[in-house]
PAKOLTI-80726 format. One record per residue (C-alpha): residue in three letters; x, y, z. Coordinates in steps of 0.25 Angstrom, whole numbers, plus 5000, padded with zeros to 4 digits. Each point is the difference from the previous one (the first is absolute). Example, Ala and Ser with C-alpha at 12.3 -4.5 7.8 and 13.67 -1.06 7.14 Angstrom:
NODE rest    x    y    z
NODE  ala 5049 4982 5031
NODE  ser 5006 5014 4998
//
This chain:
NODE rest    x    y    z
NODE  met 5509 5348 5284
NODE  asp 4988 5000 4991
NODE  glu 4986 5006 5001
NODE  glu 4994 4986 4997
NODE  met 5003 4996 5014
NODE  met 4989 5010 5005
NODE  thr 4985 5000 4998
NODE  leu 4995 5012 4993
NODE  glu 4995 5006 5013
NODE  glu 5014 4998 5006
NODE  arg 5005 5009 4989
NODE  glu 4991 5011 5002
NODE  ser 5004 5013 5006
NODE  ala 4994 5007 5012
NODE  thr 4987 5008 4998
NODE  ser 4991 5008 5008
NODE  asp 4988 4995 5007
NODE  glu 4992 5013 5000
NODE  pro 5001 5012 4990
NODE  ala 5009 5011 5006
NODE  ala 4993 5013 5005
NODE  asn 5009 5007 4990
NODE  arg 5009 4996 4989
NODE  gly 5013 5006 5006
NODE  lys 5011 5001 4990
NODE  gly 4992 4990 4991
NODE  val 4994 4986 5001
NODE  phe 5010 4989 4996
NODE  tyr 5000 4986 4996
NODE  val 5013 4991 4999
NODE  his 4999 4989 4990
NODE  thr 5010 4989 5002
NODE  leu 5006 4990 4990
NODE  gly 5010 4990 5004
NODE  cys 5005 4993 5013
NODE  gln 4999 5001 5015
NODE  met 5011 5010 5000
NODE  asn 4992 5009 4991
NODE  val 4988 4998 5008
NODE  his 5007 5005 5012
NODE  asp 5007 5011 4992
NODE  ser 4985 5005 4997
NODE  glu 4997 5000 5015
NODE  arg 5012 5010 5001
NODE  ile 4995 5008 4988
NODE  ala 4986 5001 5007
NODE  gly 5007 5004 5013
NODE  val 5009 5011 4994
NODE  leu 4988 5006 4992
NODE  glu 4991 5000 5013
NODE  ala 5011 5007 5008
NODE  asp 5000 5011 4989
NODE  gly 4985 5002 5001
NODE  tyr 4994 4991 4989
NODE  val 4988 4991 5003
NODE  pro 4999 4986 4997
NODE  ala 4988 4996 4990
NODE  thr 4988 4992 5004
NODE  gln 4997 4988 4992
NODE  gln 4988 5007 4994
NODE  gln 5009 5012 4996
NODE  ile 5010 4990 4993
NODE  glu 4988 4993 4993
NODE  asp 4994 5014 4996
NODE  gln 5014 5005 4996
NODE  asp 4998 5012 5009
NODE  leu 5015 5002 5002
NODE  asp 5009 5011 5001
NODE  leu 5013 4992 5000
NODE  ile 5003 4986 4995
NODE  val 5013 4993 5003
NODE  leu 5004 4988 4992
NODE  asn 5011 4992 5007
NODE  thr 5006 4991 4989
NODE  cys 5008 4987 4999
NODE  ala 5011 4996 4990
NODE  val 5002 4986 5002
NODE  arg 4994 4994 4988
NODE  glu 4998 5005 4985
NODE  asn 4985 5002 5001
NODE  ala 5003 5010 5012
NODE  ala 5003 5011 4991
NODE  glu 4987 4997 4991
NODE  arg 4992 5000 5013
NODE  met 5005 5013 5004
NODE  tyr 4998 5008 4987
NODE  gly 4987 4993 4999
NODE  thr 4996 5005 5014
NODE  val 5006 5014 4997
NODE  gly 4992 5001 4987
NODE  his 4987 4995 5006
NODE  trp 5001 5010 5012
NODE  asn 5003 5012 4991
NODE  phe 4985 5002 4998
NODE  asn 5000 5005 5015
NODE  lys 5009 5011 4996
NODE  lys 4990 5004 4989
NODE  arg 4988 5000 5009
NODE  asn 5008 5007 5011
NODE  pro 5011 5009 4994
NODE  asn 5006 5003 5014
NODE  ala 5001 4985 5003
NODE  gln 5014 4995 5001
NODE  phe 5006 4986 4997
NODE  ala 5013 4995 5005
NODE  val 5009 4988 4997
NODE  gly 5009 4993 5009
NODE  gly 5007 4987 5003
NODE  cys 5009 4991 4992
NODE  met 4995 5004 4986
NODE  ala 5002 5015 5004
NODE  gln 5014 4997 5005
NODE  leu 5003 4993 4986
NODE  asp 4992 5007 4990
NODE  arg 4999 5015 5005
NODE  glu 5002 5007 4987
NODE  arg 4991 4991 4991
NODE  ile 4989 5002 5010
NODE  cys 5001 5015 4999
NODE  glu 5001 4999 4985
NODE  lys 4988 4990 4998
NODE  ala 4991 5006 5011
NODE  pro 5003 5015 5001
NODE  trp 4987 5002 5008
NODE  val 5007 4993 5012
NODE  ser 5003 5009 5011
NODE  ala 5012 4993 5007
NODE  val 5009 4989 4998
NODE  phe 5007 4995 5013
NODE  gly 5010 4988 5002
NODE  thr 5000 4989 5011
NODE  lys 5009 5009 5008
NODE  asn 4992 5013 4999
NODE  ile 4987 4997 5006
NODE  gly 5002 5011 5010
NODE  asp 5001 5010 4989
NODE  leu 4987 4998 4994
NODE  pro 4992 5011 5006
NODE  val 5011 5010 4996
NODE  leu 5000 4995 4986
NODE  leu 4984 5002 4999
NODE  asp 5002 5014 5006
NODE  gln 5010 5003 4989
NODE  asn 4991 4994 4989
NODE  arg 4989 5010 5004
NODE  ile 5009 5011 4997
NODE  ser 5008 4995 4988
NODE  gly 4989 4992 4993
NODE  lys 5010 4990 4995
NODE  pro 5004 4986 5005
NODE  glu 5009 5002 5013
NODE  val 5010 4988 5001
NODE  lys 5009 4996 5011
NODE  val 5007 4986 4999
NODE  val 5013 4998 5008
NODE  asp 5008 4988 5001
NODE  asp 5006 5002 5014
NODE  leu 4991 4997 5012
NODE  lys 4999 5012 5009
NODE  val 4988 4996 5009
NODE  phe 4996 4986 5003
NODE  pro 4985 4999 4996
NODE  ser 4996 4995 5014
NODE  asp 5004 5013 5006
NODE  leu 4989 5007 4992
NODE  pro 4985 5001 5005
NODE  val 4991 4988 4997
NODE  asp 4985 4997 4998
NODE  arg 4999 4985 5001
NODE  ala 4989 4994 4992
NODE  asn 4998 4988 5009
NODE  lys 5000 5004 5015
NODE  val 5002 4986 5005
NODE  ser 5010 4994 4990
NODE  asn 5012 5010 4997
NODE  trp 5012 5000 4991
NODE  val 5014 5004 5006
NODE  ser 5012 5002 4991
NODE  ile 5013 4995 5006
NODE  ser 5008 5003 4987
NODE  val 4999 5006 4986
NODE  gly 5008 4997 4988
NODE  cys 5007 4988 4996
NODE  asn 5015 4996 4998
NODE  asn 4997 4988 4991
NODE  thr 5003 5000 4985
NODE  cys 4990 4991 4994
NODE  thr 5000 5001 4985
NODE  phe 4985 5001 4999
NODE  cys 4997 5010 5011
NODE  ile 4999 5015 4999
NODE  val 4998 5002 5015
NODE  pro 5015 5005 5003
NODE  thr 4998 5011 4989
NODE  thr 4987 5005 5006
NODE  arg 5002 4997 5015
NODE  gly 5015 5002 5001
NODE  lys 5010 4993 5009
NODE  glu 4995 4993 5012
NODE  his 4999 5009 5013
NODE  asp 4996 4994 5013
NODE  arg 4993 5007 5011
NODE  arg 5005 4999 5014
NODE  pro 4994 4989 5008
NODE  gly 4996 5009 5011
NODE  asp 4992 5009 4990
NODE  val 4993 4988 4994
NODE  leu 4996 4994 5013
NODE  ala 4995 5014 5005
NODE  glu 4991 5001 4988
NODE  val 4995 4986 5002
NODE  gln 4997 5004 5015
NODE  arg 4993 5013 4994
NODE  cys 4991 4991 4991
NODE  val 4996 4991 5012
NODE  glu 4997 5012 5008
NODE  gln 4991 5006 4989
NODE  gly 4992 4987 4999
NODE  ala 5008 4991 4991
NODE  lys 5000 4985 5003
NODE  glu 5009 4996 4988
NODE  val 5012 5006 4993
NODE  thr 5007 4995 4988
NODE  leu 5015 5004 4999
NODE  leu 5003 5005 4986
NODE  gly 5013 5000 4992
NODE  gln 5005 4996 4986
NODE  asn 5009 4990 5007
NODE  val 4996 4999 5015
NODE  asn 5010 4990 5004
NODE  ser 5012 5008 4995
NODE  tyr 4996 5010 5011
NODE  gly 5012 5004 5008
NODE  tyr 5010 4995 4990
NODE  gly 5005 5014 4997
NODE  ile 5005 5002 5014
NODE  gly 5005 4986 5001
NODE  asp 4989 4993 5008
NODE  arg 4995 4988 4993
NODE  phe 4991 4997 5012
NODE  ala 4993 5013 5000
NODE  phe 4987 4995 4993
NODE  ser 4998 4988 5009
NODE  lys 5003 5009 5012
NODE  leu 4989 5010 4995
NODE  leu 4990 4988 4999
NODE  arg 5003 4996 5014
NODE  ala 4999 5014 5005
NODE  cys 4986 5001 4994
NODE  gly 4996 4988 5008
NODE  asn 5002 5009 5013
NODE  ile 4990 5011 4996
NODE  glu 4988 4998 5008
NODE  gly 4987 5000 4992
NODE  leu 5006 4997 4987
NODE  glu 4993 4987 4996
NODE  arg 5006 4997 4986
NODE  val 5013 5004 4992
NODE  arg 5002 4997 4986
NODE  phe 5011 5004 4990
NODE  thr 5003 5001 4985
NODE  ser 5008 4997 4992
NODE  pro 5012 4992 5004
NODE  his 5011 4996 4990
NODE  pro 5004 4985 5000
NODE  ala 5015 5003 5000
NODE  ala 4999 5007 5013
NODE  phe 4990 4991 5007
NODE  thr 5008 4995 5012
NODE  asp 4997 4990 5011
NODE  asp 4999 5011 5011
NODE  val 4988 5006 4992
NODE  ile 4993 4986 5000
NODE  glu 5003 4998 5015
NODE  ala 4994 5014 5003
NODE  met 4988 4997 4992
NODE  ala 4998 4987 5006
NODE  glu 5002 5005 5014
NODE  thr 4993 5013 5001
NODE  pro 4985 4998 5002
NODE  asn 4995 5012 4993
NODE  ile 5009 4998 4987
NODE  met 4990 4994 4990
NODE  his 5004 4987 4993
NODE  gln 4998 5007 4986
NODE  leu 5011 5002 4990
NODE  his 5002 5006 4986
NODE  phe 5012 4993 4995
NODE  pro 5003 5004 4985
NODE  leu 5006 4988 4992
NODE  gln 4999 5007 4986
NODE  ser 5005 4988 4993
NODE  gly 5003 4985 5003
NODE  ser 5012 5000 4990
NODE  asp 5014 5003 5005
NODE  arg 5004 5004 4987
NODE  ile 4989 5011 4999
NODE  leu 5002 5004 5015
NODE  arg 5014 5003 4996
NODE  ala 4996 5008 4988
NODE  met 4990 5007 5009
NODE  arg 5012 5003 5010
NODE  arg 4992 4994 5011
NODE  ser 5011 4996 5011
NODE  tyr 4994 4986 5003
NODE  arg 4998 4987 4993
NODE  thr 4988 4991 5001
NODE  gln 5007 4990 5010
NODE  lys 5003 5012 5010
NODE  phe 4985 5005 4998
NODE  met 4994 4986 5003
NODE  thr 5010 4998 5012
NODE  ile 4995 5013 5006
NODE  leu 4985 4996 4997
NODE  asp 5002 4986 5006
NODE  lys 5006 5007 5013
NODE  ile 4988 5010 5000
NODE  arg 4990 4988 5000
NODE  ala 5007 4992 5010
NODE  ala 5000 5012 5010
NODE  met 4985 5004 4996
NODE  pro 4992 4989 4993
NODE  asp 4988 5009 4999
NODE  ala 5008 5011 4992
NODE  gln 4993 5005 4988
NODE  ile 5010 5003 4990
NODE  ser 4997 5008 4987
NODE  thr 5010 5004 4989
NODE  asp 5003 5007 4987
NODE  ile 5003 4993 4987
NODE  ile 5004 5006 4987
NODE  val 4998 4992 4987
NODE  gly 5006 5004 4986
NODE  phe 5012 5007 5006
NODE  pro 5010 5002 4989
NODE  gly 5007 4988 4995
NODE  glu 4991 4990 5008
NODE  thr 4999 4987 4993
NODE  glu 4989 4989 5002
NODE  glu 5010 4993 5008
NODE  asp 5001 5012 5009
NODE  phe 4985 5001 5001
NODE  gln 4999 4985 5004
NODE  ala 5010 5003 5011
NODE  thr 4991 5011 5005
NODE  leu 4988 4990 5000
NODE  asp 5008 4990 5007
NODE  ile 5003 5009 5012
NODE  val 4986 5005 5001
NODE  lys 4995 4986 5001
NODE  arg 5010 4997 5011
NODE  ala 4999 5013 5007
NODE  arg 4984 5000 5000
NODE  phe 4999 5015 5002
NODE  ala 4986 5005 5007
NODE  ser 4999 5009 4988
NODE  ala 5009 5006 4989
NODE  phe 5000 5013 4993
NODE  thr 5004 4997 4986
NODE  phe 5004 5009 4989
NODE  ile 5005 5000 4986
NODE  tyr 5013 5007 4999
NODE  ser 4998 5015 4997
NODE  pro 5012 5008 4995
NODE  arg 5003 5013 5008
NODE  pro 5008 5010 4992
NODE  gly 5013 5002 5007
NODE  thr 5002 4986 5006
NODE  pro 5010 4990 4995
NODE  ala 4990 4990 4996
NODE  ala 4992 5009 4991
NODE  ala 5012 4999 4990
NODE  met 5001 4985 5000
NODE  glu 4993 4991 4990
NODE  gln 4986 5000 5003
NODE  val 4991 4987 5001
NODE  pro 4988 5001 4990
NODE  his 4987 5004 5007
NODE  glu 4992 4989 4995
NODE  val 5011 4990 5006
NODE  ala 5000 5007 5013
NODE  gln 4985 5001 5001
NODE  asp 4999 4985 4998
NODE  arg 5009 4998 5011
NODE  leu 4993 5009 5009
NODE  glu 4987 4992 4998
NODE  arg 5007 4987 5003
NODE  leu 5006 5006 5012
NODE  leu 4987 5005 5005
NODE  ala 4993 4987 4998
NODE  val 5010 4993 5009
NODE  gln 5000 5011 5011
NODE  glu 4985 5001 5000
NODE  gln 4999 4985 5003
NODE  ile 5010 5002 5011
NODE  thr 4992 5012 5006
NODE  thr 4987 4993 4999
NODE  glu 5006 4988 5008
NODE  asn 5006 5009 5010
NODE  leu 4987 5008 5003
NODE  ala 4992 4987 5001
NODE  ser 5009 4996 5011
NODE  phe 4994 5011 5009
NODE  glu 4986 4994 4999
NODE  gly 4995 4995 5013
NODE  lys 5011 5008 5008
NODE  asp 4998 5012 5009
NODE  val 5007 5013 4996
NODE  glu 5001 5013 5007
NODE  val 4997 5012 4991
NODE  met 5003 5014 5003
NODE  val 4988 5009 4994
NODE  thr 5006 5011 4992
NODE  gly 4988 5006 4994
NODE  val 5004 4994 4986
NODE  ser 4986 4996 4996
NODE  gly 4998 4990 4989
NODE  arg 4991 5004 4989
NODE  lys 4989 4991 5005
NODE  asp 5002 5002 5015
NODE  asp 4988 5009 5003
NODE  ala 4991 4991 4993
NODE  thr 5005 4987 5007
NODE  his 5002 5006 5014
NODE  arg 5015 4998 4999
NODE  val 5013 5007 5005
NODE  thr 5013 4999 4994
NODE  gly 5014 5000 5004
NODE  arg 5013 4991 5000
NODE  glu 5003 4989 5009
NODE  arg 5014 4999 5006
NODE  thr 5008 4994 4989
NODE  gly 4994 5010 4990
NODE  gln 4989 4993 4993
NODE  leu 4987 5009 4997
NODE  val 4988 4995 5007
NODE  his 4985 5004 4999
NODE  ile 4993 4996 5013
NODE  gly 4985 4998 5001
NODE  val 4994 5006 5013
NODE  pro 4991 4990 5006
NODE  glu 4985 5004 5003
NODE  gly 4999 5007 5013
NODE  phe 5014 5005 5001
NODE  asp 5004 5015 4998
NODE  met 5009 5004 4988
NODE  pro 5015 5000 5004
NODE  gln 5006 5013 4999
NODE  ile 5013 5005 4993
NODE  gly 5012 4995 5009
NODE  asp 4992 4988 5006
NODE  phe 5006 4986 5000
NODE  val 4990 4989 4995
NODE  thr 5003 4986 5002
NODE  ala 4992 4991 4990
NODE  thr 4999 4987 4993
NODE  val 5004 5000 4986
NODE  thr 4988 4994 4992
NODE  his 5005 5002 4986
NODE  ala 5012 5003 4992
NODE  ala 4997 5009 4988
NODE  arg 5010 5002 4988
NODE  his 5008 5011 5007
NODE  asn 4994 5001 5014
NODE  leu 4994 4993 5011
NODE  ile 4985 5000 5005
NODE  ala 4996 4998 5014
NODE  asp 4985 4998 5002
NODE  pro 5000 4992 5013
NODE  asp 4988 4992 5005
NODE  leu 5001 5001 5015
NODE  ser 4990 4988 5001
NODE  leu 5010 4991 4993
NODE  gly 5011 5004 5010
NODE  gln 5007 5010 4991
NODE  thr 5007 5012 5006
NODE  tyr 4996 5014 5001
NODE  ser 5005 5010 5010
NODE  val 5005 5015 5000
NODE  arg 5011 5006 5008
NODE  his 5000 5015 5001
//
């Protein structure tokens, strides 16, 4: 999973609408780096802090740096993650100088991986906590007030599933729900098994109970989260557990949309495809990581599939759901990648015609097998990335253009485009996940968060769709509450 799959607003943590009457144990802000799993972890961090008497900051307090506690929830997937973390820690040190009693905590994957170095390089940090220690944060902060030195708690064993902790959801109509944590795969480029540990699945009843609570509290959409969602249940010998879970979500009244991320191609089975196609509220949106189009490189990556299997599954998905929008991840410049390997990747991209691709130059992560392999020169990898981007950009442009003139149903999420206020537009995602900005025709009330707007797409922008329907031309605009 990658943060580039989300808009900036979708990555933001919850903030308060109004200043609190008092500051409680302190006004806090959680800043999130990384993927959807981190965003959801930040909601748990906020929930734990609020349960202990802390008060979420308003947007104005964040902008004014009027904060008593800053929590940085970190990522470790790529090399620049550490640079971003230390840069942010250093930038926010001035808040400590302005307010000597202010506290600064670092959590997430980099904290799990780099705990000692964080304390050494940033001794003003109050607390360092791992991915499995979210619930310990308030105690660490209390201890820091007494000791005056960084308090650290990072464990490798999962004691409490994060979903059992309090939560403050940033988006009230579109919620994240974890079905598992950790990963049992051994990809040679990936640090996640080190930072998140082995895969642990939640009981299906617990997952469905949380989904039901989300709906009762106003959610109309949930996204099921896991490092490898379609291996859900394998630990107890039920290889159909994930498709059963998807079908069970279809029976929850009031749940309009269900998405999930991320599946692993090796475990993507026919029963999951059938569940997606046959369950009305499962959206036909899929993030399907390819990583490389070369079988030789896939073997070196220790990915347990080859291109023929990948394309066979992709063809089955499209046969069952012709409207499916499928995105992917691709790494270029993996150790040992030749020009022939790269050309194989370009060939697969042209055949697969992904709706979008999140493309990266290979980034060595210390502690992973690939980091010790012979590296591809950066200038070679950069050239390949640019060529790959050119091919994918053309495919994405053609795919988005295919929406022009069609009616789409968009759930308004409150995710406003930068120009929405000036253009009298609302923003959300249509059923297959494309971001859409909708112009509200003159004389119509502005739709509210959680409303469903059906409108005719009038223009395909570079990475989103524009719907400015002209009713006099017979184009569509309607709102469902």
